[in-house]
Phi, psi and omega in degrees: 000323178294326179293319178298318180302313183289328176297314181295317179298315179297320177299316180297317179297316179295320178298314179298319181294318181296314181296323181296323179300331183268011175254170182299143184230153172225180174275156185277336181216166177295141175243132176243132179221151176224152180181205179234157174279130185292335179260321179279331184078004185270143175293146182213139173254132182227137173236136174250122187247147176299154180218154182292156174308144179069012175282320188080194174264130184228133173261141177226119178278094183283354174283353178241145185271341183214160179052038190253015177262129178228129182260128180282083180235152185304325182275003173257004180282127182244350177201139177232029179278101182065002174190174178254125180241132178244162181211154171262186187291346182261008179080009176282125189244158169222130183237168183053051182273347194296324182289317177297315180295325176297321180293318179295321181293314182293324181283330178103024177282122183264332187226131176191150174245130184245113179264133182227146177254021175203177188285326191254138175294136180300140186281339184056241179261009181092357178238192176255013184302313180296321179295315178298312181303314184293321176294321180296324181293317182275337180086177186245140180252128182264149177248184176260004185270137182289149177287161176240145178226159169259121179253121177287129183266336183200166185289134173231134183215155178226145172239137179223093189056239181276356179267153174209155173215145179211156172219138185229167181293149177213145185294306183220356186257164173226102184239153181232121171250119189233143180228138173238150177222114179238145175290334179299131187292330182290314179282304176060214178254128178225149178217140176212156177226131179227149171258111187302322187261004182239328190260158172288125187258022184306312181297328177290309180298330187272357185270130186269158170299154186216159176205161173277140178307322182293341180274350183301313181296327178296318179298318182293325178294333176273006183064034179238170175071023185291335181257006181287144178198176176291349179278344182222016176202148171273126180246127181250123177242106184055248185253030182219140171270121186284337179297133188305315185264011176070213183269159179269337174206161186298335182246032187303319184300306180288331178294324177291326175297325177294319175301314178303313183300318176302315181296319181286331175293330182290351175284004168288340182097346183214171170289148182245128171262111185179169180245113182257138173231138181212141175234119173063026181273190178187203187303315183300311187292318180294321178295320176297325178296313179301318178301317180291321176303311186275358177286344182219118184298342178285346181285338186209168175228137174263119188236136174257123189239125173286155182303318184292343181268353192250126177302152185295337183295344180277351177257117184272090178297331184295333188242020185238129173237127184267149171265359181292000000 
C-alpha cells in the first residue's frame, strides 16, 4: 500500500510539473548584463525583469523619461540592415534584438520586461550564450495562465531573387530548416534543421554572428559595426578564420542564422506551430514572411491551449530550468 501511495504521489507531482511547463513563463529573478552595441559601439546596461502573465516581451529605454516603451512585433520593425531594429510611434528605437529574442523564444519565456540605457542590445560574445546562461542561473517561474500559440493553416512563401522563405502547417511541431550559400570556401554551403520545442538548442544558442573580412569596410561606410571585434564575431578572411579558437561547432555559420530566424519569428508575439524553410535569407525576409502571414486571417489561427490539450512535444524540457 505504501508503494502504491508513493507511486501515486510521484505521478501527481510529475503531472503538476508537466502542466506548469505548458503555462506562461517568465524569469524568476532580475538579470543584469552590460556590454557594447556591435553597431553603435556604445556601452549599454541591460536588465531583464520578470513580468506578469499576458505582458509579453516589452523593451523599455530607461535613458529616456517618456515615450520609452517599444514592443518587439513584426509591424514595429523599421530596419533590417545587418540586425533587426524596432521602433514605437514616437521614433524611439531598439536595435540588434534578435539574439536575445531568439534565446527567449527557444527557452520558452513568454513574459519579460527588458530595460536598456541605450538603443542597442549588448552584443556580448555575438551569440545567445550569455542570455541563455543567465536565464538558466535564475530559473523560470511558471504561472497558471495557458500559453497562446499561432498555428499556421496553409503554406505561405516568398522569393527574393535567389533567396526564398516559406512556412507551412504542422500538427504540433515548430521546425526551422535553413540553408546558406557563400562563395567563400570556409563558409561554403551549410544546411541544418532543428525542432525548436523538442531539441537541445545549445549549439544554436552558442553560435556567433559572423562576417567576411572584406565586408568590414562596407559596414563602416554604413556607420555600422563600430563595436565589432573578434570577441563578438567570427571573422573569415579568405581561407582562414581569424578567431584564435576557431569555430564552436561544425555548423556554427548556419546555426547562427537559425538563431537569428528564431528571434525574428518571436516578433509574431507568440510561439509559432509551423514548418519553416529558408535559403540564404535573413532579417528582411523573415519579417516580410510574418507580414504576409498576418495579412490574411485565413493564414493562421491564434489558439489558447491548456496543458492537458497540448502534446508533450511542445514543451522544450532541454532548454528549461524550473525554480520549483
